N, C-alpha and C positions, 0 to 999 in steps of 0.2 A: 504497500497499499500504498502512496507515495504519504510525501511528510509535507505540510503546507508550511510557507517560509515567511521572512517579508517579501525574500527577493522572488518566490514564487507567482505570491497578493505584486507584486508591482509591474513583472513581465504579464498581467494576463491582464491588471489597466491596460497600462500600454495596446493591446494587442484590439481590449477594447474601443479602445476609440478609435486605432488604425480598423477593423473593417469596420465602425459607421460609416468616417470620414470623407471615404472614397463613393460610397455608392450616393453619400450625399451633395457632393462635391461635381457629380459628373449628373445629374437629377435637376443640379441647378445652371448646368452650360445648353449655349444656345450656340453659338456657331461654335464652341469650343467638343462637338459633338458632329458640328458637321464639316470641316476643315481637315487637310489630309493629317495625320499624327503620326509621330514619330516620333520610338520611347525604345530604350535599352536600359536594362539592369544596372549598368553602368556607368560607374562613380565621378562625376564633373565639376565643373568650379563654374561661379561666374563669373564669365567671360568667355569658355570656350566657344568655340567656332566648331559645326555639326557640316558637313558635309552631306549634301541632302542628294541623290539623281534621280535626276529628269530624264526620262528617255527620248535619243535620240528620231529628229526622221527619217523616214524611208522614202524610197522612190521606188515606183511600180515598172521594168524591166519589161517589155514585149521581146521576145525572145524569136529570134526566129529560125526555119527551119536550116538545120542544119548548125546553128551562129553558139555564142558562149555567150554562158554568164554576164552580169554585170557585176564585176564588186564593190560594192559599196564599201567604205571603209569612214560608218558615225560614229561621232564624237557627242560623249555621252554629256550629256548639258545636267552643271552643277550649279545648286543653290546651298549659299551657304550664313547660316544662321546661329545667330551670337547667344546661347544662354546668358542675356544680359537682364536678366529675370529672377532675384529669389525673392518672392513675396510669403508671410508670415501673416499669420494671424494668432496671434499669442494670448490665453484667455490664466486666469487661476481657479481653483475649485479649494476651500478649507479642508468640508473631511469628505476627504477622496474611497476612503472605503465603501462609499453611501451607494458611490455608481454602480458597485458587484451589485445589490439590489431591488438597487429604485434603477432600470436600463433611461424609462423617461428623462432620468434626472440629467443625464450621458444630454442625453437627446436636446436637452434645451442651453445648453453650453456650448453644446457644435455647433448649432446652424447660424449663431451669427457669425462666426468664423470660416466656418464653410461658406457664407454670406459673403463674405467680403474677398476670396481668396475668387469667387467665380465672378467675382463683380470684376476684378480685375485682369484676368483672361477674358474676358467677354473687348473691355475696353477697350485693351491692345490688339488684339485680333480687328474690331471695326479701326482704329486707326491706322489701317494699314489701307484705305481706300485713296489719299494724292499717289502714290505708288502705282496703282492700276491707269494705264496710258496709253496699252492698245490702242483701245474700245471706247470711241469720243463717249462721255455723257451722256443719257436720255432722259427725256424729263425735267423739269422748268422748277427752278429753285420758286422759296413759296410762296406757291399751288401745289391744290391737293394731286394726290396721284391717280390715274386716271386708264385706262388699257390701252389706250395710247402708247404710253409707257413701257409696260410693261412688254407688251409685244414689240415693242420696237429695242426691247433689252434682249426677249428672245430671240430677235432678229442676226443682233449681233452679233452672240455669242456662236449662235450657229454656224453666220461666217464664216466668224473668226476662227471653225472650224472644232469645236470642241461636242466628241463625240457623240452621236442620239442615246446613245445604252448611258451614259452616264447621266448622273443623277444632277438639277439644275434646282436651285435654290436661291430663295427670294426674302434677304428679310430690314425688313425697317421697322421704322418709328411706331411709336403708338396712333399716333393721327392719317399714318398711308395705311397706316391697314385697319383701319374705322372707315378711309375713303373708297378700299376695296369692297370689303363688304357693304358698301352702298349702295356698287355698281348693280342698276333694278335685275340686267337679263343673266347675274352672277347669283343673286343673293334668293332665286325666287322661287322655287317650288316647278311652278308651270315651262320653267325658261331653265334650267340647270336642274333639275328633279333632287335627287335627295344632296345631295353639294350643295346645294343652295337652301333647302331644311336645312339642314347641318349649319351652314354661313350666317341662318334666321334665327334659329330658337340655339345652336351652339355659341353663335359667335363665333365659330372656325372655318377661316376662309377655303384653309383644305392646302390645295395645289388648284392655280390657272396658268395658261399657258407656259406648259411642261415647266411651270416650276410649283417648289415646294417650299407653302407662303408659314416665312416664321417670324413672330413679333417679340423685338430687344428696344428695354428701354436705355439701354447705351450706344444707341446710334451715333453717329457724330455730326455734331451739326455748329458751320462756321457762322458771320456774319451776326449783324443785327436788323436790320431794313433791307429786302426782306432775308432773315434767319434758311437757310439754307439748308436741307434735311439729307446728309449722304446716306444710301440707304444701297441692300449691294444685292450686285448679282451676280453669281456665281456658281463656281462645277469644284466639286473637293477638291483636284490640282491644284487651285487656283492660288491655297492660303497652305503653309507648313505648320504647327503647331511640332516646338520640336522638345521633348522632356528626359530631363536625366538625372542620373540617383542621387543624392546628396549618402553628403561619407556617413559613416557610424562616431558620433560623439568618444569622445578619447577613456576610456578605460581608467576607471576609479575617478573617476569627474562626477558623479552620482549623477549621470545624467543617463536614462533610458533610449532610447529610439526601435523602431518599428519602422516597417514598409507598407502604403497600404497599395498595390498591384494591380489593374482591370483595364482590358480590353485597353490597350496603346498609351496608359496613366498612369503615371506615381508618383505620390506625396512622401511626405514624412514627417509622424508623432514622434516630437520629444520630453517624455517627466521630466519632471527635478523640483526639486526641491528650493522655494526660497526660502531663507528662517525670518527674515526680514518679515514679513505677512504669516508664516506658519502652515504655509500653504503649496499642494502641488498647484506646479506650473507648465504649464501643455501647452507650447509653442506646435501648430500643424504649420507645414513651410515645403516649397515648392521649387522646383530649378524648373527655367523654357526659355526658350528665347519660342518670338514669329517672323512669318515672314513671308513674299511674297513667291515661291515656287510660278507660275507663268499666269504672267499680267496681263496674257490674253483670253485668258476663263475669264473674266468679270468684267461688272462694266455697275458703273455709278449712273444707281436711276436720284436723281434728282426731286427735290418736291422740298 
């Protein structure tokens, strides 16, 4: 029979916090769940550069009878993404042993920390919009988003040779989302069937013009009169989110860390004792970098 010790209890607490942290974080992400995520459980430091390979472009050769194949020498593309963000959220629990008996108490502490990390990731991903210059922006600043603008965005991605099989996403702010679900022929059962009924009753736009529509509170806005909202239409390979492991704390320093890893995503949870407050301190942190992979796989949609 295993002996229960303070070390076992401490490790169990950190594992419990880590197990709750990552699923909660993933549930609060919008952009983070749509972009191309690159994760490896290898240790890295802030400032490291990660090389993300991009598939080359080949051409088809019409080989004549008796002819030979045309050998191509494609250059593998490369996007360099710097791990320039070490985001953390820290909180303290006075009586940490209570969370073993009352798991709901842990969620009350964890939720603000997880939301803070999710907001930081979302903001960084949506702030990449100025780098998408290959396609001409569509829509008009300071005006409601229209069906014509969404149609123009889809046409731009088609002309940019985004594969038809690739899922396409449109992430907009609250006002643009509201405008989309008020377009009559997309929000009425008589014209859009079940999808229109969902938009009318549930408030969910769903899919329009081959885009899966999402709304985010962190869509970038600039200017004052009028305010320009930089909604973003893109395919998965337009943006890369690179995440790497942070190292374990030094042995004997009184800190215990566990990794939470799931679906090309990972974070570290560290527990340490704070004698000044007589409380256990938890730090949830993540090391990541965000960057553009294919600038022609996205188009800015202004509203």
